C-alpha positions, -999 to 999 in steps of 0.1 A, spaced: -563 -547 200 -583 -565 173 -594 -547 142 -627 -555 126 -634 -553 88 -658 -524 84 -659 -522 46 -646 -543 17 -648 -533 -20 -633 -542 -53 -613 -512 -67 -590 -505 -96 -553 -508 -87 -526 -485 -99 -517 -510 -125 -552 -513 -138 -558 -547 -122 -585 -553 -96 -577 -551 -59 -597 -556 -28 -598 -525 -5 -604 -534 31 -612 -508 58 -603 -518 93 -618 -503 124 -600 -506 157 -615 -508 192 -602 -473 199 -620 -459 169 -590 -457 146 -595 -466 110 -570 -478 83 -573 -491 48 -553 -518 31 -554 -529 -5 -550 -566 -13 -540 -582 -45 -570 -600 -59 -553 -634 -64 -538 -635 -30 -570 -624 -13 -591 -648 -32 -569 -677 -22 -570 -668 15 -608 -662 14 -613 -696 -2 -593 -712 26 -615 -693 52 -647 -704 35 -657 -669 25 -675 -668 -9 -681 -631 -12 -662 -600 -1 -695 -588 15 -690 -616 40 -659 -600 53 -677 -571 70 -678 -576 107 -651 -603 108 -617 -599 124 -590 -585 102 -569 -617 106 -591 -634 80 -572 -614 53 -538 -616 70 -526 -645 48 -532 -623 17 -514 -594 33 -485 -615 43 -482 -629 8 -481 -593 -6 -454 -583 18 -433 -612 5 -440 -598 -30 -430 -562 -19 -465 -547 -20 -475 -519 4 -506 -512 25 -523 -479 20 -537 -456 47 -563 -429 41 
């Protein structure tokens, strides 16, 4: 099952630094939200040729997977609403 990015926004993280909050919508109607570290997300978006977080909406969630994998290596967690 492929999740599609249905919303992306810059939000304040718990440490006061900017994060990118991405809402994922699944084929079965399920929704989840992940927060991505700004630096890791920016690097993966640059590699994917995305210049604005607005361009994420409608794309498969795998476009932000490198950023999420980087956070896991750095012990960050995903958030679910």
